[in-house]
N, C-alpha and C positions, 0 to 999 in steps of 0.2 A: 720488544713486544713481550708481554707477560702471558703465559699460558694459564688462563683462568680455570681450566678444567683440572689442573694438577691438584689443587686442594680438595676438590670434590672426589677425585680418585683416591686420594690418601684417606679421606673420611670414610669412603666405602670400604676400603681394606680394613681400616681400624674397626668399623662396625662388624665386619665379618669375623675378625679375630675375636672381638669381644663376645660374639655369639657362640664361640667355640668351633667355628668352621675352620678346617685345615685343608688347604688346597695343595695337592701334589700332582705332578704330571702323571698321566696314565702310562704305566709301564708297557702296555701292549702297543701304544702309539710310539713310544720311544724305541721299542724293539723293531717295529715295522720300519721306522726311519733308519735304524742301524743296518737293516738288510737291504734297503732300497738301493737299486743300481742306477747310476746315471745312464741315460741312453746315448751311447757313443757308437752306434752302428752295430753290426753283428759280430759276435765273438766266434772265432774258429777253433778255439781251445779254451779249457778252463782258465788258463792264465790271463787270457784276454778279458775275462769277465770278473776279475778280482778288483772291483772298483768301489765297493761299498765300504762303509765304516768298519764292518766286522773283518774286512780284509786288511785294513790299514792301521787301526788303533792297536795299542799295546795288548798283547794276549791277556794280561791280567784284567784289564778293563773290559774286554770283550767277554771274558768268562764270567766276570761279576755281573754284567748286565744280563747275560744269558741266564744265569742262575736266578736272578731276580724275576725275569720274564717267565721262566719255567715254574717258579714258585706260584706265580699268579695263574698260569695256564700250563699244566704239565704236557700238553700236546703242542706247544708252541713250535713253529717251524724254525729250523736251524740247519746250517751246513753239516754234513756228515762228520767232518773233522772236528767241529766244535762239540758235537754230542760225544765224540770219542774222547776229546780233551776233558770234558766235564765228568766223564766216567773214569778218568785216570788211565785211559788206554793209549793216548798220544800225549807226548810231553809238550808239544807246541803246534801251532797252526802251520809252521813251516814244514814239519814232518808230513802233514796232510797234503800240503802243496807239492811236496816232492813226489808223493805217490801219484797225484793227479798228473804232474808233468811227465813222469816216466811213462804212464799209460798213454798220454797224449802223443809223446814222441813215437811210441811203438805203433799206435793206430794211425797216426797221420802218415806214416811211411807205407802203410798198406792200402792198396786200392779197395774202394767200396765202403770204407768207414767214414761216417760223417758226424761231426760234433753238432749236437742240438743244444743251443745255449739257454733254452728255457726249460723249465721243469717245475718241480715243487718249489714253493717260495724258499729262498735261502740256499738252495742247492746249486752246485756249479753247472748243472746241465748233465747230459748223458750222450752216449755214442750209439749210433745205429749202423748196422751192417746192411746196407741197402740191397746187395745181391740176394740176400736170404729171402726176400719177398717173392722171388721167382718160384719158391717151393710151395707157395699158397695158390689155391684155386679161387679163393675169394679174398677181398680186401682184409688186411690184418696189420699186425705189427711186425717189423723186421726184428732180427736178433738185436738185443739191446744190452749195452754194458753201462752200469751205473756204479758210483762209489757208495759205500755203505759203512755204517758203524756196527752192523749186526754181527760181524766176525772180524778177526784181526788180519785178514787178507785184504780188507777194504774194498773188494771188487765183487760185484754180483753180475751174472749174465743171465738174461731171460731169453729163451729160445724163441725163434720166429713162431708166431701163432695167429690164428683167427679165432675169436671167441675169448673165453677166460684165459688169463695169463697163467702159464705153468709156474711152478715153484722156481725161484731163482737158483742158479748154480753158483755156489760159493767158490771163488777163485782165491788161491792162497798167495795173492800179491802179484806184482808186476812180473817177477821171474816165472811164476807158474803160468801167467797169462801168455807170456812169450813162448813157453814150451808147448802150450795147448791151443794156441791161437787158430791153427788150421782146423782143429776139431771144433772149436767154438764157431768158426765160420761155416762149418758144414752141418750144424744142427738143423734138424727138420722138425716140422710140427708133430 
């Protein structure tokens, strides 16, 4: 059987080209697909949530697509480690994964810490210290730990609060977190 629509499609494309139209994929759509996570249940640590294209494709390709998406939209969402790579602060995605995994190993071994696998688009999620909510007399947010590219320790902690969030506390990496974890767990509003 011959597809009679094929010549019509070819003629339409030829007409579009002859009129000077140039069709390219939308970079924002391509980037959104690169970040998209397949739904495979609930992640209990950042490593469980590394399923999207940005987690599996070669670093060079991920960085190139991110830079193209950022050129089109400077506020485009991206994982913290990718923003750090683009800024030249991390040499590879694996370095970022190692930080996330060290923090996960530390917090997973402590009672009260819960990994929240959703957050801002592209981010690996964040950790909440649930017992900290006891310090609140009204509903609010527990002490929260998230990864960041805003400093080279890669970890921010926001104290338990009701109302506007306090400024994040910069943690100087997993070793500093380990040394000061008891203090982080005792933060009050």
